[in-house]
C-alpha positions as CSV (number, residue, x, y, z in Angstrom):
1,M,-4.6,-2.9,12.6
2,D,-1.5,-3.6,15.1
3,P,0.6,-0.1,15.0
4,D,4.0,-2.0,15.9
5,K,3.8,-4.8,12.5
6,C,2.3,-1.4,10.4
7,L,5.9,0.2,11.0
8,E,7.9,-3.2,10.8
9,E,6.4,-3.0,7.0
10,L,6.6,0.2,6.3
11,L,10.8,0.0,7.1
12,E,10.8,-2.5,4.7
13,L,8.3,-1.3,2.2
14,S,10.9,2.5,2.2
15,E,14.1,0.5,2.3
16,K,12.7,-1.7,-0.7
17,V,11.4,1.4,-2.8
18,G,14.8,3.8,-2.1
19,N,17.0,0.2,-3.1
20,F,14.9,0.7,-6.1
21,I,15.3,3.8,-7.3
22,D,18.9,3.6,-6.2
23,S,19.6,1.0,-8.3
24,Y,17.5,2.1,-12.0
25,A,17.3,6.1,-11.3
26,I,19.9,6.6,-14.3
27,E,17.8,4.1,-16.4
28,L,14.5,5.3,-15.3
29,E,15.8,8.9,-16.4
30,D,17.2,7.8,-19.6
31,D,13.9,6.5,-20.8
32,A,11.4,5.0,-19.2
33,M,9.7,3.4,-21.1
34,T,12.4,1.3,-22.8
35,F,12.9,0.7,-18.8
36,A,9.3,-0.3,-18.4
37,H,10.2,-2.4,-21.6
38,E,13.2,-4.4,-20.4
39,H,12.1,-5.0,-16.4
40,P,8.1,-5.9,-16.8
41,Q,9.1,-7.8,-13.3
42,E,10.8,-5.6,-11.3
43,L,8.4,-1.9,-12.2
44,S,5.7,-4.4,-11.2
45,Q,6.9,-4.9,-8.1
46,F,8.0,-1.8,-7.2
47,L,4.6,0.1,-8.2
48,A,2.5,-3.0,-5.8
49,D,5.6,-2.1,-2.9
50,I,4.4,1.9,-4.1
51,N,0.7,0.7,-3.3
52,D,1.6,-1.1,0.2
53,L,3.5,1.7,1.5
54,C,0.7,4.4,0.8
55,D,-1.9,1.9,2.2
56,H,0.2,1.2,5.5
57,V,1.1,5.0,5.9
58,S,-3.1,5.7,5.7
59,A,-3.9,2.8,8.3
60,L,-1.3,4.4,10.4
61,N,-2.4,7.6,9.9
62,G,-6.2,6.6,10.8
63,W,-5.4,4.7,13.6
64,M,-3.0,6.9,15.4
65,S,-5.5,9.9,14.7
66,N,-8.5,7.9,15.9
67,G,-6.9,7.6,19.7
68,G,-5.2,4.7,19.2
69,F,-1.4,3.6,20.4
70,I,2.0,4.7,18.3
71,P,3.9,1.8,17.7
72,Q,6.2,0.5,20.4
73,D,9.9,1.1,18.6
74,W,8.2,5.0,18.6
75,S,7.5,4.9,22.2
76,K,11.0,3.6,22.7
77,G,12.8,6.6,25.3
78,R,10.0,8.3,26.0
79,N,9.9,9.8,29.3
80,T,6.5,9.2,30.6
81,S,6.7,11.4,33.9
82,T,6.4,14.6,31.7
83,L,3.4,14.5,30.7
84,P,0.7,16.9,31.3
85,A,-1.0,16.0,34.9
86,D,-4.2,14.1,35.0
87,S,-6.4,18.1,35.2
88,S,-9.1,16.0,37.3
89,T,-7.0,15.1,40.1
90,S,-5.2,18.6,40.5
91,E,-6.1,21.1,43.1
92,G,-7.3,23.8,41.6
């Protein structure tokens, strides 16, 4: 799993899902069944995007939970000199 690629795809999926909701929210609130009948391709793509979004969140969580590095964009601006010193090299 490439965390940088995963983050890139997560951000794209998030934008697609948000745009769908913004575009069709009123129609969905009025009558979801009519919307599904009148917009089957859009609904199918939306559901595929939601599924991909969930898969990417799960993959990134599994990667990072098991010691994987964070996506490069998340490490920009981090000051690594503020990390605690390795206790095995400190004098005590």
